N, C-alpha and C positions, 0 to 999 in steps of 0.2 A: 511612632505609629506602628501598631501591630500589622504584620504581613501574613497573608495566607500563602499556601503553596502556589495557588493560581497567580497571586500577585508577584511571587518570586519568579515564576516562569516568564511572566510578561516583562518584568524588570530585566531579566537576563537577555531577552530579545532586544530590548532597548540598548543595553550595554553592548551587545554584539554590533548593533548599527553604529553606536558611538565609537567603538574601537575601530571599525572599518574607516570611519570618517577621519579620525585622528591619525590613523596609519597613513592615509592618503596625504594629509597635511604634512606629516613628518617627511614623506618622500619628496614633497615640494619645498621643504624648508632648507635644503642644502645649498642653494645658490640663488643669486639674483642675476638675471641675464639682460644684457643690453646689446641690441643688434642695430646696425646702420650700414649705409654705404658711404665710402669715402673715396676721394680721388687720389689720395697719397697716403703712404705709410712711412714716409721719411720727410724731413724738412719741417719748416715752420707750420705748414698746414696739415701735418701728418695726423691721421685719425680724427679729422674734423668731419662731423656727420653732415651729409647733404640734407638740405631741408626736405621734410616729408618722408625720410627713409628710416627714421629712428623708432625703434620699438624696445620696450623694456618690460620685464616682469616685476611683480611686486611680491615680496615675502611678507605674509600676514602673521606668521607665527615663527618663533625661533625653534631650533632643534630641542633646546632645553624645555621650552613650554610644552611641546608635543610629547616628549618622553615623560614628563611629569604627569601630564593628563592621562597618558596610556597606562602609566604605573597605577594611578588611582583607579582607573576602570578595571584593570586586571585584579587589583586587590579586592574591590567590591564584588567582582564576579566570582572570584575564588571563595570568598566568604559565603556568598549566596549558594554556590554549588555545594559547599560542605553542609550548610544548614538544610538545604533541600534533601541531601542524602540522609542526614540524621532524621529528618522528619519522615521521610519515606520509610525508614526502618522502624520507627516508633509508632506511626499511625496505623491503626487497624480498622478495617471496615467489614461489616457483616455482608455476606453474600449467600444466597440460596443456590445450591449446586443442582446438577441435573437430577440427582436422586432425591431431591427435596430437603436434604439436610442443610442447615445453616452453620457456617463457620466464619471466623474472622481471618481476613487476609491482609498482609501488608501491601503497600502500593506496588513494590516490585513484583510481588506475586500476581497481583491483579493485571499488571501490564504484560507479564509473561503469558498469562491465560488468554488475554484479549488478542495479543499480537502473534502468538505462536501456537499454543496448545489448542485453543478452540477452533481456529481456522483449519488446523490439521485434522481435528476430530470431524469437522464438517466434511472435509475432502474425503476422509475415509468412509463416511456414511454414503456420500454421493457415489462412491466407487462400487457400492454393493449392487450386484446384478438384479434387475427387476424382472419379475415373472411376466412372460408374454401375455398380452390380452388378445381376445378375439381369435382364439385358436381352438382346434378340435382336440380336447383332452380325452384320452382313453384310459388313463390310469392315474390314480392319486395315491401317493405314499406319504410317509411321515415328513420327509424333508425335501420332497420333489414331486413334480407331476410329469407325466409323459404326454406329449401331444404330437400330432403328425399333420403334415401337409401333403395332399395328394393332387397331382397334376396329370391330366390326361395327355397321352402321347398319341397324336393322330397324324395321318398322312392323307393328303388329297389324292384321289384317283379320278382320272378322266376316262370316260368311255364315249364311244360313238355309236349311234344307232345305225340301222340299215340305210336310213335316209341321210346319213352323214351329220346328224345333229349331235353336238357335244353335250355330255352330261357330266357333272362333277358330283362326287360323293366323298365323305370323310370316312376313312377306315381306321378303326381303333386298334392301335398297336399294343397298348398296355397302359400302365400308370407309373409315373415316377413318384416315389414316396420318400419323404424326408421325415424321420422320426427323431424327436428331440427329448432328451431327459433334462428338464428345466429345474435347476436348483435355485433360481432367482427367488427373491422375497417379494411379497405382495407390495405393490407400489404405495398403497395408502400407509402401510406400516413404516416404510422408509421415509415418506414425506412427513409423517408425524415426528419421526426422530429428528429430521432436519429442522422442523419448526421448533422443537424443544431446544436445540442447539442455538438457533438464532435468537430465541427468547433469552437464553443464558447470556449471549453476547450483548443484548440490550441491557440486561441487569449489570453486566460488567461495566459498561460505559457509564451507567448511572452511579455505580459504586465509585468509580474513578472521579466522577464529577463531585460526589460528596467528599471524597478524600482531599480533593484540591482546595476545599474550604477549610482544611485543618490549619491551625495556627503554626507558623514557622518556628522551629526550635531556635532558641537563643544560644550563642556560643559562650 
């Protein structure tokens, strides 16, 4: 029966589980143990088990059986791994890139893009400073805008009338001003870039799914 890449990956998972099971059986195949309590270790009744105290283990597989099965599993796994590698290198899938061009990628290239390059690209875009909203812009240039924040600086002053009544008034001392030269990019522009990268990531996942349907190369 012909296998696809997806079939081969699933089969290797099954082989890994089988290998773990047979390795455990091999570790238990080295001895049979019998334990009991006895009243004497010398004489005619030496090493006679008292009723109800005897326990023994059972060996279900021999060392040879376990090692032979493990050898079969490893041989099949090695063959599958090699066939997967060869199929990965020979299979090519079309993918539309960020700039709209379409080219053919091997499966390793697709995986590198999905797991490494595209996440780094998205992180770099998210690191772009965003231009502040709801600010008082007083100058616009080619690559930046200037805006300022103005805060009143006031002091409370208390006075008393001739009749001893207290009155309060706020005295304006001046203004604290913070001026910012903002080189950030427009938020909508950056969000659109992030959307395009995430769309590329979805296309990558779809391309890998298509690639996994490729027929496995025969050795």
